[in-house]
N, CA, C and O atoms as a Maestro MAE file, in Angstrom:
{
 s_m_m2io_version
 :::
 2.0.0
}

f_m_ct {
 s_m_title
 :::
 protein
 m_atom[328] {
  # First column is atom index #
  i_m_mmod_type
  r_m_x_coord
  r_m_y_coord
  r_m_z_coord
  i_m_residue_number
  s_m_chain_name
  s_m_pdb_residue_name
  s_m_pdb_atom_name
  i_m_atomic_number
  :::
  1 25 122.059 331.921 163.568 1 A "UNK " " N  " 7
  2 3 121.031 331.433 162.685 1 A "UNK " " CA " 6
  3 2 119.856 332.395 162.716 1 A "UNK " " C  " 6
  4 15 119.349 332.701 163.796 1 A "UNK " " O  " 8
  5 25 119.426 332.861 161.617 2 A "UNK " " N  " 7
  6 3 118.291 333.772 161.521 2 A "UNK " " CA " 6
  7 2 116.996 332.971 161.413 2 A "UNK " " C  " 6
  8 15 116.915 331.971 160.700 2 A "UNK " " O  " 8
  9 25 115.998 333.440 162.136 3 A "UNK " " N  " 7
  10 3 114.700 332.760 162.111 3 A "UNK " " CA " 6
  11 2 114.069 332.871 160.736 3 A "UNK " " C  " 6
  12 15 114.306 333.831 160.003 3 A "UNK " " O  " 8
  13 25 113.270 331.884 160.399 4 A "UNK " " N  " 7
  14 3 112.532 331.906 159.147 4 A "UNK " " CA " 6
  15 2 111.119 332.396 159.419 4 A "UNK " " C  " 6
  16 15 110.547 332.075 160.461 4 A "UNK " " O  " 8
  17 25 110.556 333.152 158.518 5 A "UNK " " N  " 7
  18 3 109.200 333.660 158.671 5 A "UNK " " CA " 6
  19 2 108.232 332.500 158.890 5 A "UNK " " C  " 6
  20 15 108.301 331.476 158.210 5 A "UNK " " O  " 8
  21 25 107.332 332.681 159.851 6 A "UNK " " N  " 7
  22 3 106.360 331.657 160.155 6 A "UNK " " CA " 6
  23 2 106.832 330.639 161.179 6 A "UNK " " C  " 6
  24 15 106.039 329.807 161.621 6 A "UNK " " O  " 8
  25 25 108.092 330.680 161.566 7 A "UNK " " N  " 7
  26 3 108.653 329.718 162.494 7 A "UNK " " CA " 6
  27 2 108.414 330.172 163.931 7 A "UNK " " C  " 6
  28 15 108.692 331.325 164.262 7 A "UNK " " O  " 8
  29 25 107.911 329.300 164.781 8 A "UNK " " N  " 7
  30 3 107.681 329.552 166.199 8 A "UNK " " CA " 6
  31 2 106.903 330.842 166.463 8 A "UNK " " C  " 6
  32 15 107.266 331.610 167.354 8 A "UNK " " O  " 8
  33 25 105.866 331.080 165.719 9 A "UNK " " N  " 7
  34 3 105.016 332.233 165.957 9 A "UNK " " CA " 6
  35 2 105.541 333.547 165.395 9 A "UNK " " C  " 6
  36 15 104.908 334.587 165.575 9 A "UNK " " O  " 8
  37 25 106.660 333.521 164.732 10 A "UNK " " N  " 7
  38 3 107.222 334.738 164.155 10 A "UNK " " CA " 6
  39 2 106.528 335.009 162.834 10 A "UNK " " C  " 6
  40 15 106.388 334.115 161.999 10 A "UNK " " O  " 8
  41 25 106.101 336.234 162.652 11 A "UNK " " N  " 7
  42 3 105.427 336.629 161.416 11 A "UNK " " CA " 6
  43 2 106.238 337.709 160.732 11 A "UNK " " C  " 6
  44 15 107.134 338.278 161.357 11 A "UNK " " O  " 8
  45 25 105.963 338.015 159.481 12 A "UNK " " N  " 7
  46 3 106.689 339.092 158.793 12 A "UNK " " CA " 6
  47 2 106.534 340.439 159.498 12 A "UNK " " C  " 6
  48 15 107.405 341.301 159.384 12 A "UNK " " O  " 8
  49 25 105.417 340.626 160.235 13 A "UNK " " N  " 7
  50 3 105.190 341.908 160.901 13 A "UNK " " CA " 6
  51 2 106.046 342.104 162.138 13 A "UNK " " C  " 6
  52 15 106.354 343.245 162.484 13 A "UNK " " O  " 8
  53 25 106.443 341.030 162.820 14 A "UNK " " N  " 7
  54 3 107.197 341.207 164.055 14 A "UNK " " CA " 6
  55 2 108.610 340.631 163.999 14 A "UNK " " C  " 6
  56 15 109.281 340.549 165.027 14 A "UNK " " O  " 8
  57 25 109.059 340.241 162.840 15 A "UNK " " N  " 7
  58 3 110.386 339.638 162.707 15 A "UNK " " CA " 6
  59 2 111.467 340.694 162.878 15 A "UNK " " C  " 6
  60 15 111.767 341.439 161.944 15 A "UNK " " O  " 8
  61 25 112.040 340.760 164.044 16 A "UNK " " N  " 7
  62 3 113.162 341.639 164.345 16 A "UNK " " CA " 6
  63 2 112.887 343.093 163.983 16 A "UNK " " C  " 6
  64 15 113.668 343.724 163.272 16 A "UNK " " O  " 8
  65 25 111.784 343.611 164.472 17 A "UNK " " N  " 7
  66 3 111.442 345.010 164.213 17 A "UNK " " CA " 6
  67 2 112.195 345.923 165.164 17 A "UNK " " C  " 6
  68 15 112.611 345.497 166.242 17 A "UNK " " O  " 8
  69 25 112.371 347.176 164.769 18 A "UNK " " N  " 7
  70 3 113.018 348.195 165.592 18 A "UNK " " CA " 6
  71 2 111.939 349.046 166.239 18 A "UNK " " C  " 6
  72 15 110.836 349.163 165.703 18 A "UNK " " O  " 8
  73 25 112.246 349.644 167.392 19 A "UNK " " N  " 7
  74 3 111.298 350.529 168.046 19 A "UNK " " CA " 6
  75 2 112.054 351.599 168.817 19 A "UNK " " C  " 6
  76 15 113.261 351.493 169.036 19 A "UNK " " O  " 8
  77 25 111.331 352.622 169.221 20 A "UNK " " N  " 7
  78 3 111.903 353.723 169.990 20 A "UNK " " CA " 6
  79 2 110.909 354.138 171.054 20 A "UNK " " C  " 6
  80 15 109.709 353.899 170.922 20 A "UNK " " O  " 8
  81 25 111.413 354.762 172.115 21 A "UNK " " N  " 7
  82 3 110.552 355.299 173.156 21 A "UNK " " CA " 6
  83 2 111.317 356.369 173.923 21 A "UNK " " C  " 6
  84 15 112.525 356.530 173.751 21 A "UNK " " O  " 8
  85 25 110.602 357.090 174.767 22 A "UNK " " N  " 7
  86 3 111.236 358.071 175.639 22 A "UNK " " CA " 6
  87 2 111.110 359.491 175.138 22 A "UNK " " C  " 6
  88 15 110.562 359.754 174.067 22 A "UNK " " O  " 8
  89 25 111.629 360.393 175.938 23 A "UNK " " N  " 7
  90 3 111.547 361.825 175.683 23 A "UNK " " CA " 6
  91 2 112.805 362.319 174.983 23 A "UNK " " C  " 6
  92 15 113.920 361.944 175.348 23 A "UNK " " O  " 8
  93 25 112.619 363.155 173.985 24 A "UNK " " N  " 7
  94 3 113.757 363.783 173.329 24 A "UNK " " CA " 6
  95 2 114.440 364.694 174.335 24 A "UNK " " C  " 6
  96 15 113.765 365.408 175.077 24 A "UNK " " O  " 8
  97 25 115.736 364.683 174.371 25 A "UNK " " N  " 7
  98 3 116.488 365.520 175.295 25 A "UNK " " CA " 6
  99 2 117.106 364.745 176.442 25 A "UNK " " C  " 6
  100 15 118.015 365.241 177.108 25 A "UNK " " O  " 8
  101 25 116.618 363.515 176.683 26 A "UNK " " N  " 7
  102 3 117.228 362.678 177.713 26 A "UNK " " CA " 6
  103 2 118.467 362.012 177.158 26 A "UNK " " C  " 6
  104 15 118.805 362.184 175.986 26 A "UNK " " O  " 8
  105 25 119.139 361.255 177.996 27 A "UNK " " N  " 7
  106 3 120.275 360.471 177.511 27 A "UNK " " CA " 6
  107 2 119.786 359.570 176.389 27 A "UNK " " C  " 6
  108 15 118.710 358.981 176.488 27 A "UNK " " O  " 8
  109 25 120.569 359.458 175.322 28 A "UNK " " N  " 7
  110 3 120.183 358.635 174.175 28 A "UNK " " CA " 6
  111 2 120.885 357.282 174.316 28 A "UNK " " C  " 6
  112 15 122.113 357.199 174.362 28 A "UNK " " O  " 8
  113 25 120.069 356.231 174.383 29 A "UNK " " N  " 7
  114 3 120.585 354.886 174.619 29 A "UNK " " CA " 6
  115 2 120.139 353.951 173.495 29 A "UNK " " C  " 6
  116 15 118.986 353.979 173.066 29 A "UNK " " O  " 8
  117 25 121.064 353.135 173.033 30 A "UNK " " N  " 7
  118 3 120.769 352.092 172.049 30 A "UNK " " CA " 6
  119 2 120.741 350.754 172.769 30 A "UNK " " C  " 6
  120 15 121.696 350.393 173.457 30 A "UNK " " O  " 8
  121 25 119.650 350.020 172.612 31 A "UNK " " N  " 7
  122 3 119.576 348.637 173.081 31 A "UNK " " CA " 6
  123 2 119.583 347.777 171.823 31 A "UNK " " C  " 6
  124 15 118.600 347.733 171.084 31 A "UNK " " O  " 8
  125 25 120.695 347.098 171.588 32 A "UNK " " N  " 7
  126 3 120.880 346.271 170.395 32 A "UNK " " CA " 6
  127 2 120.727 344.804 170.785 32 A "UNK " " C  " 6
  128 15 121.140 344.398 171.871 32 A "UNK " " O  " 8
  129 25 120.129 344.011 169.891 33 A "UNK " " N  " 7
  130 3 119.961 342.601 170.211 33 A "UNK " " CA " 6
  131 2 120.189 341.732 168.987 33 A "UNK " " C  " 6
  132 15 119.966 342.148 167.850 33 A "UNK " " O  " 8
  133 25 120.636 340.521 169.252 34 A "UNK " " N  " 7
  134 3 120.733 339.474 168.238 34 A "UNK " " CA " 6
  135 2 119.845 338.346 168.725 34 A "UNK " " C  " 6
  136 15 119.834 338.029 169.914 34 A "UNK " " O  " 8
  137 25 119.100 337.737 167.813 35 A "UNK " " N  " 7
  138 3 118.136 336.730 168.220 35 A "UNK " " CA " 6
  139 2 117.988 335.682 167.136 35 A "UNK " " C  " 6
  140 15 118.030 335.993 165.945 35 A "UNK " " O  " 8
  141 25 117.817 334.464 167.547 36 A "UNK " " N  " 7
  142 3 117.590 333.406 166.585 36 A "UNK " " CA " 6
  143 2 116.120 333.198 166.284 36 A "UNK " " C  " 6
  144 15 115.747 332.917 165.145 36 A "UNK " " O  " 8
  145 25 115.278 333.336 167.309 37 A "UNK " " N  " 7
  146 3 113.856 333.058 167.142 37 A "UNK " " CA " 6
  147 2 112.956 334.172 167.661 37 A "UNK " " C  " 6
  148 15 111.736 334.011 167.662 37 A "UNK " " O  " 8
  149 25 113.517 335.299 168.104 38 A "UNK " " N  " 7
  150 3 112.711 336.436 168.509 38 A "UNK " " CA " 6
  151 2 112.548 336.635 170.002 38 A "UNK " " C  " 6
  152 15 112.088 337.699 170.417 38 A "UNK " " O  " 8
  153 25 112.900 335.665 170.828 39 A "UNK " " N  " 7
  154 3 112.730 335.815 172.271 39 A "UNK " " CA " 6
  155 2 113.585 336.947 172.837 39 A "UNK " " C  " 6
  156 15 113.136 337.678 173.720 39 A "UNK " " O  " 8
  157 25 114.777 337.093 172.352 40 A "UNK " " N  " 7
  158 3 115.673 338.137 172.853 40 A "UNK " " CA " 6
  159 2 115.140 339.520 172.515 40 A "UNK " " C  " 6
  160 15 115.437 340.482 173.225 40 A "UNK " " O  " 8
  161 25 114.365 339.640 171.457 41 A "UNK " " N  " 7
  162 3 113.744 340.921 171.115 41 A "UNK " " CA " 6
  163 2 112.842 341.383 172.258 41 A "UNK " " C  " 6
  164 15 112.863 342.560 172.618 41 A "UNK " " O  " 8
  165 25 112.067 340.494 172.821 42 A "UNK " " N  " 7
  166 3 111.188 340.837 173.936 42 A "UNK " " CA " 6
  167 2 111.957 341.300 175.151 42 A "UNK " " C  " 6
  168 15 111.531 342.233 175.833 42 A "UNK " " O  " 8
  169 25 113.085 340.666 175.438 43 A "UNK " " N  " 7
  170 3 113.930 341.074 176.563 43 A "UNK " " CA " 6
  171 2 114.518 342.453 176.288 43 A "UNK " " C  " 6
  172 15 114.565 343.297 177.183 43 A "UNK " " O  " 8
  173 25 114.969 342.687 175.056 44 A "UNK " " N  " 7
  174 3 115.530 344.000 174.689 44 A "UNK " " CA " 6
  175 2 114.482 345.098 174.855 44 A "UNK " " C  " 6
  176 15 114.797 346.190 175.328 44 A "UNK " " O  " 8
  177 25 113.246 344.815 174.472 45 A "UNK " " N  " 7
  178 3 112.181 345.802 174.613 45 A "UNK " " CA " 6
  179 2 111.896 346.095 176.087 45 A "UNK " " C  " 6
  180 15 111.634 347.243 176.446 45 A "UNK " " O  " 8
  181 25 111.945 345.076 176.939 46 A "UNK " " N  " 7
  182 3 111.729 345.275 178.375 46 A "UNK " " CA " 6
  183 2 112.852 346.117 178.981 46 A "UNK " " C  " 6
  184 15 112.596 347.007 179.792 46 A "UNK " " O  " 8
  185 25 114.089 345.836 178.589 47 A "UNK " " N  " 7
  186 3 115.227 346.633 179.078 47 A "UNK " " CA " 6
  187 2 115.090 348.068 178.602 47 A "UNK " " C  " 6
  188 15 115.295 349.002 179.377 47 A "UNK " " O  " 8
  189 25 114.746 348.251 177.332 48 A "UNK " " N  " 7
  190 3 114.567 349.599 176.795 48 A "UNK " " CA " 6
  191 2 113.485 350.369 177.522 48 A "UNK " " C  " 6
  192 15 113.628 351.569 177.757 48 A "UNK " " O  " 8
  193 25 112.394 349.686 177.885 49 A "UNK " " N  " 7
  194 3 111.302 350.359 178.591 49 A "UNK " " CA " 6
  195 2 111.736 350.862 179.960 49 A "UNK " " C  " 6
  196 15 111.278 351.916 180.399 49 A "UNK " " O  " 8
  197 25 112.604 350.133 180.639 50 A "UNK " " N  " 7
  198 3 113.128 350.576 181.938 50 A "UNK " " CA " 6
  199 2 113.885 351.889 181.762 50 A "UNK " " C  " 6
  200 15 113.719 352.814 182.556 50 A "UNK " " O  " 8
  201 25 114.714 351.971 180.724 51 A "UNK " " N  " 7
  202 3 115.442 353.219 180.464 51 A "UNK " " CA " 6
  203 2 114.484 354.349 180.095 51 A "UNK " " C  " 6
  204 15 114.670 355.484 180.533 51 A "UNK " " O  " 8
  205 25 113.463 354.048 179.296 52 A "UNK " " N  " 7
  206 3 112.464 355.062 178.926 52 A "UNK " " CA " 6
  207 2 111.743 355.594 180.159 52 A "UNK " " C  " 6
  208 15 111.547 356.801 180.302 52 A "UNK " " O  " 8
  209 25 111.358 354.698 181.035 53 A "UNK " " N  " 7
  210 3 110.664 355.092 182.253 53 A "UNK " " CA " 6
  211 2 111.535 355.975 183.142 53 A "UNK " " C  " 6
  212 15 111.023 356.758 183.943 53 A "UNK " " O  " 8
  213 25 112.850 355.846 182.997 54 A "UNK " " N  " 7
  214 3 113.791 356.664 183.772 54 A "UNK " " CA " 6
  215 2 114.105 357.993 183.065 54 A "UNK " " C  " 6
  216 15 114.907 358.782 183.565 54 A "UNK " " O  " 8
  217 25 113.477 358.243 181.908 55 A "UNK " " N  " 7
  218 3 113.643 359.517 181.220 55 A "UNK " " CA " 6
  219 2 114.600 359.534 180.047 55 A "UNK " " C  " 6
  220 15 114.870 360.596 179.488 55 A "UNK " " O  " 8
  221 25 115.121 358.373 179.663 56 A "UNK " " N  " 7
  222 3 116.053 358.310 178.526 56 A "UNK " " CA " 6
  223 2 115.284 358.212 177.211 56 A "UNK " " C  " 6
  224 15 114.121 357.810 177.176 56 A "UNK " " O  " 8
  225 25 115.958 358.585 176.148 57 A "UNK " " N  " 7
  226 3 115.456 358.373 174.785 57 A "UNK " " CA " 6
  227 2 116.119 357.098 174.284 57 A "UNK " " C  " 6
  228 15 117.347 357.023 174.232 57 A "UNK " " O  " 8
  229 25 115.335 356.100 173.916 58 A "UNK " " N  " 7
  230 3 115.869 354.760 173.644 58 A "UNK " " CA " 6
  231 2 115.480 354.275 172.249 58 A "UNK " " C  " 6
  232 15 114.330 354.397 171.828 58 A "UNK " " O  " 8
  233 25 116.457 353.726 171.549 59 A "UNK " " N  " 7
  234 3 116.229 353.008 170.300 59 A "UNK " " CA " 6
  235 2 116.524 351.541 170.569 59 A "UNK " " C  " 6
  236 15 117.565 351.211 171.136 59 A "UNK " " O  " 8
  237 25 115.619 350.660 170.167 60 A "UNK " " N  " 7
  238 3 115.796 349.221 170.311 60 A "UNK " " CA " 6
  239 2 115.908 348.661 168.903 60 A "UNK " " C  " 6
  240 15 114.966 348.745 168.114 60 A "UNK " " O  " 8
  241 25 117.070 348.087 168.591 61 A "UNK " " N  " 7
  242 3 117.326 347.672 167.206 61 A "UNK " " CA " 6
  243 2 117.949 346.286 167.136 61 A "UNK " " C  " 6
  244 15 118.764 345.893 167.969 61 A "UNK " " O  " 8
  245 25 117.526 345.566 166.103 62 A "UNK " " N  " 7
  246 3 118.171 344.309 165.771 62 A "UNK " " CA " 6
  247 2 119.595 344.649 165.309 62 A "UNK " " C  " 6
  248 15 119.795 345.604 164.558 62 A "UNK " " O  " 8
  249 25 120.551 343.890 165.744 63 A "UNK " " N  " 7
  250 3 121.970 344.197 165.532 63 A "UNK " " CA " 6
  251 2 122.309 344.418 164.055 63 A "UNK " " C  " 6
  252 15 123.180 345.230 163.744 63 A "UNK " " O  " 8
  253 25 121.643 343.717 163.150 64 A "UNK " " N  " 7
  254 3 121.944 343.869 161.724 64 A "UNK " " CA " 6
  255 2 121.395 345.168 161.140 64 A "UNK " " C  " 6
  256 15 121.738 345.525 160.013 64 A "UNK " " O  " 8
  257 25 120.545 345.886 161.890 65 A "UNK " " N  " 7
  258 3 120.002 347.158 161.418 65 A "UNK " " CA " 6
  259 2 120.800 348.363 161.908 65 A "UNK " " C  " 6
  260 15 120.449 349.501 161.596 65 A "UNK " " O  " 8
  261 25 121.857 348.132 162.663 66 A "UNK " " N  " 7
  262 3 122.646 349.228 163.224 66 A "UNK " " CA " 6
  263 2 123.730 349.636 162.239 66 A "UNK " " C  " 6
  264 15 124.491 348.802 161.747 66 A "UNK " " O  " 8
  265 25 123.787 350.934 161.962 67 A "UNK " " N  " 7
  266 3 124.802 351.445 161.042 67 A "UNK " " CA " 6
  267 2 125.878 352.260 161.753 67 A "UNK " " C  " 6
  268 15 126.895 352.599 161.148 67 A "UNK " " O  " 8
  269 25 125.669 352.575 163.016 68 A "UNK " " N  " 7
  270 3 126.662 353.325 163.785 68 A "UNK " " CA " 6
  271 2 126.153 353.562 165.190 68 A "UNK " " C  " 6
  272 15 124.952 353.493 165.451 68 A "UNK " " O  " 8
  273 25 127.088 353.846 166.103 69 A "UNK " " N  " 7
  274 3 126.705 354.089 167.495 69 A "UNK " " CA " 6
  275 2 127.141 355.473 167.983 69 A "UNK " " C  " 6
  276 15 126.970 355.799 169.157 69 A "UNK " " O  " 8
  277 25 127.696 356.274 167.099 70 A "UNK " " N  " 7
  278 3 128.254 357.558 167.490 70 A "UNK " " CA " 6
  279 2 127.228 358.542 168.043 70 A "UNK " " C  " 6
  280 15 127.616 359.482 168.737 70 A "UNK " " O  " 8
  281 25 125.956 358.372 167.771 71 A "UNK " " N  " 7
  282 3 124.925 359.297 168.238 71 A "UNK " " CA " 6
  283 2 124.328 358.908 169.587 71 A "UNK " " C  " 6
  284 15 123.359 359.522 170.033 71 A "UNK " " O  " 8
  285 25 124.894 357.898 170.239 72 A "UNK " " N  " 7
  286 3 124.350 357.405 171.500 72 A "UNK " " CA " 6
  287 2 125.279 357.725 172.667 72 A "UNK " " C  " 6
  288 15 126.502 357.751 172.526 72 A "UNK " " O  " 8
  289 25 124.659 357.970 173.831 73 A "UNK " " N  " 7
  290 3 125.425 358.171 175.067 73 A "UNK " " CA " 6
  291 2 125.806 356.830 175.691 73 A "UNK " " C  " 6
  292 15 126.808 356.739 176.401 73 A "UNK " " O  " 8
  293 25 125.017 355.795 175.430 74 A "UNK " " N  " 7
  294 3 125.276 354.460 175.971 74 A "UNK " " CA " 6
  295 2 124.717 353.411 175.020 74 A "UNK " " C  " 6
  296 15 123.762 353.664 174.287 74 A "UNK " " O  " 8
  297 25 125.329 352.227 175.044 75 A "UNK " " N  " 7
  298 3 124.902 351.113 174.208 75 A "UNK " " CA " 6
  299 2 124.821 349.865 175.076 75 A "UNK " " C  " 6
  300 15 125.746 349.560 175.829 75 A "UNK " " O  " 8
  301 25 123.703 349.143 174.965 76 A "UNK " " N  " 7
  302 3 123.514 347.855 175.632 76 A "UNK " " CA " 6
  303 2 123.338 346.831 174.527 76 A "UNK " " C  " 6
  304 15 122.539 347.027 173.611 76 A "UNK " " O  " 8
  305 25 124.095 345.724 174.616 77 A "UNK " " N  " 7
  306 3 124.022 344.685 173.595 77 A "UNK " " CA " 6
  307 2 123.648 343.360 174.252 77 A "UNK " " C  " 6
  308 15 124.235 342.967 175.261 77 A "UNK " " O  " 8
  309 25 122.667 342.677 173.670 78 A "UNK " " N  " 7
  310 3 122.260 341.376 174.198 78 A "UNK " " CA " 6
  311 2 122.078 340.378 173.081 78 A "UNK " " C  " 6
  312 15 121.778 340.739 171.943 78 A "UNK " " O  " 8
  313 25 122.268 339.094 173.430 79 A "UNK " " N  " 7
  314 3 122.067 338.043 172.442 79 A "UNK " " CA " 6
  315 2 121.529 336.798 173.116 79 A "UNK " " C  " 6
  316 15 121.576 336.658 174.339 79 A "UNK " " O  " 8
  317 25 121.026 335.912 172.308 80 A "UNK " " N  " 7
  318 3 120.522 334.640 172.810 80 A "UNK " " CA " 6
  319 2 121.695 333.743 173.228 80 A "UNK " " C  " 6
  320 15 122.822 333.897 172.756 80 A "UNK " " O  " 8
  321 25 121.398 332.825 174.109 81 A "UNK " " N  " 7
  322 3 122.417 331.836 174.502 81 A "UNK " " CA " 6
  323 2 121.821 330.454 174.308 81 A "UNK " " C  " 6
  324 15 120.601 330.286 174.305 81 A "UNK " " O  " 8
  325 25 122.681 329.479 174.147 82 A "UNK " " N  " 7
  326 3 122.203 328.097 174.009 82 A "UNK " " CA " 6
  327 2 122.920 327.208 174.974 82 A "UNK " " C  " 6
  328 15 122.661 326.006 175.015 82 A "UNK " " O  " 8
  :::
 }
 m_bond[327] {
  # First column is bond index #
  i_m_from
  i_m_to
  i_m_order
  :::
  1 1 2 1
  2 2 3 1
  3 3 4 2
  4 3 5 1
  5 5 6 1
  6 6 7 1
  7 7 8 2
  8 7 9 1
  9 9 10 1
  10 10 11 1
  11 11 12 2
  12 11 13 1
  13 13 14 1
  14 14 15 1
  15 15 16 2
  16 15 17 1
  17 17 18 1
  18 18 19 1
  19 19 20 2
  20 19 21 1
  21 21 22 1
  22 22 23 1
  23 23 24 2
  24 23 25 1
  25 25 26 1
  26 26 27 1
  27 27 28 2
  28 27 29 1
  29 29 30 1
  30 30 31 1
  31 31 32 2
  32 31 33 1
  33 33 34 1
  34 34 35 1
  35 35 36 2
  36 35 37 1
  37 37 38 1
  38 38 39 1
  39 39 40 2
  40 39 41 1
  41 41 42 1
  42 42 43 1
  43 43 44 2
  44 43 45 1
  45 45 46 1
  46 46 47 1
  47 47 48 2
  48 47 49 1
  49 49 50 1
  50 50 51 1
  51 51 52 2
  52 51 53 1
  53 53 54 1
  54 54 55 1
  55 55 56 2
  56 55 57 1
  57 57 58 1
  58 58 59 1
  59 59 60 2
  60 59 61 1
  61 61 62 1
  62 62 63 1
  63 63 64 2
  64 63 65 1
  65 65 66 1
  66 66 67 1
  67 67 68 2
  68 67 69 1
  69 69 70 1
  70 70 71 1
  71 71 72 2
  72 71 73 1
  73 73 74 1
  74 74 75 1
  75 75 76 2
  76 75 77 1
  77 77 78 1
  78 78 79 1
  79 79 80 2
  80 79 81 1
  81 81 82 1
  82 82 83 1
  83 83 84 2
  84 83 85 1
  85 85 86 1
  86 86 87 1
  87 87 88 2
  88 87 89 1
  89 89 90 1
  90 90 91 1
  91 91 92 2
  92 91 93 1
  93 93 94 1
  94 94 95 1
  95 95 96 2
  96 95 97 1
  97 97 98 1
  98 98 99 1
  99 99 100 2
  100 99 101 1
  101 101 102 1
  102 102 103 1
  103 103 104 2
  104 103 105 1
  105 105 106 1
  106 106 107 1
  107 107 108 2
  108 107 109 1
  109 109 110 1
  110 110 111 1
  111 111 112 2
  112 111 113 1
  113 113 114 1
  114 114 115 1
  115 115 116 2
  116 115 117 1
  117 117 118 1
  118 118 119 1
  119 119 120 2
  120 119 121 1
  121 121 122 1
  122 122 123 1
  123 123 124 2
  124 123 125 1
  125 125 126 1
  126 126 127 1
  127 127 128 2
  128 127 129 1
  129 129 130 1
  130 130 131 1
  131 131 132 2
  132 131 133 1
  133 133 134 1
  134 134 135 1
  135 135 136 2
  136 135 137 1
  137 137 138 1
  138 138 139 1
  139 139 140 2
  140 139 141 1
  141 141 142 1
  142 142 143 1
  143 143 144 2
  144 143 145 1
  145 145 146 1
  146 146 147 1
  147 147 148 2
  148 147 149 1
  149 149 150 1
  150 150 151 1
  151 151 152 2
  152 151 153 1
  153 153 154 1
  154 154 155 1
  155 155 156 2
  156 155 157 1
  157 157 158 1
  158 158 159 1
  159 159 160 2
  160 159 161 1
  161 161 162 1
  162 162 163 1
  163 163 164 2
  164 163 165 1
  165 165 166 1
  166 166 167 1
  167 167 168 2
  168 167 169 1
  169 169 170 1
  170 170 171 1
  171 171 172 2
  172 171 173 1
  173 173 174 1
  174 174 175 1
  175 175 176 2
  176 175 177 1
  177 177 178 1
  178 178 179 1
  179 179 180 2
  180 179 181 1
  181 181 182 1
  182 182 183 1
  183 183 184 2
  184 183 185 1
  185 185 186 1
  186 186 187 1
  187 187 188 2
  188 187 189 1
  189 189 190 1
  190 190 191 1
  191 191 192 2
  192 191 193 1
  193 193 194 1
  194 194 195 1
  195 195 196 2
  196 195 197 1
  197 197 198 1
  198 198 199 1
  199 199 200 2
  200 199 201 1
  201 201 202 1
  202 202 203 1
  203 203 204 2
  204 203 205 1
  205 205 206 1
  206 206 207 1
  207 207 208 2
  208 207 209 1
  209 209 210 1
  210 210 211 1
  211 211 212 2
  212 211 213 1
  213 213 214 1
  214 214 215 1
  215 215 216 2
  216 215 217 1
  217 217 218 1
  218 218 219 1
  219 219 220 2
  220 219 221 1
  221 221 222 1
  222 222 223 1
  223 223 224 2
  224 223 225 1
  225 225 226 1
  226 226 227 1
  227 227 228 2
  228 227 229 1
  229 229 230 1
  230 230 231 1
  231 231 232 2
  232 231 233 1
  233 233 234 1
  234 234 235 1
  235 235 236 2
  236 235 237 1
  237 237 238 1
  238 238 239 1
  239 239 240 2
  240 239 241 1
  241 241 242 1
  242 242 243 1
  243 243 244 2
  244 243 245 1
  245 245 246 1
  246 246 247 1
  247 247 248 2
  248 247 249 1
  249 249 250 1
  250 250 251 1
  251 251 252 2
  252 251 253 1
  253 253 254 1
  254 254 255 1
  255 255 256 2
  256 255 257 1
  257 257 258 1
  258 258 259 1
  259 259 260 2
  260 259 261 1
  261 261 262 1
  262 262 263 1
  263 263 264 2
  264 263 265 1
  265 265 266 1
  266 266 267 1
  267 267 268 2
  268 267 269 1
  269 269 270 1
  270 270 271 1
  271 271 272 2
  272 271 273 1
  273 273 274 1
  274 274 275 1
  275 275 276 2
  276 275 277 1
  277 277 278 1
  278 278 279 1
  279 279 280 2
  280 279 281 1
  281 281 282 1
  282 282 283 1
  283 283 284 2
  284 283 285 1
  285 285 286 1
  286 286 287 1
  287 287 288 2
  288 287 289 1
  289 289 290 1
  290 290 291 1
  291 291 292 2
  292 291 293 1
  293 293 294 1
  294 294 295 1
  295 295 296 2
  296 295 297 1
  297 297 298 1
  298 298 299 1
  299 299 300 2
  300 299 301 1
  301 301 302 1
  302 302 303 1
  303 303 304 2
  304 303 305 1
  305 305 306 1
  306 306 307 1
  307 307 308 2
  308 307 309 1
  309 309 310 1
  310 310 311 1
  311 311 312 2
  312 311 313 1
  313 313 314 1
  314 314 315 1
  315 315 316 2
  316 315 317 1
  317 317 318 1
  318 318 319 1
  319 319 320 2
  320 319 321 1
  321 321 322 1
  322 322 323 1
  323 323 324 2
  324 323 325 1
  325 325 326 1
  326 326 327 1
  327 327 328 2
  :::
 }
}
């Protein structure tokens, strides 16, 4: 179930946004997430930051925004549970 704009503090500006961090030239890692209300996005960003702090180049993306994984050295996938 996809969250609706305005639901549980979710706004159009932060609804499943993508982000990147880290140094170019490090291992390239994709942290992909699926979320119903946005909480899993925060966990994905925290996991991505750990990899960035270790020197990796990290993309954090909502699962529906991913078009391929061939350019990554590693992929981490997370989703909400009920």
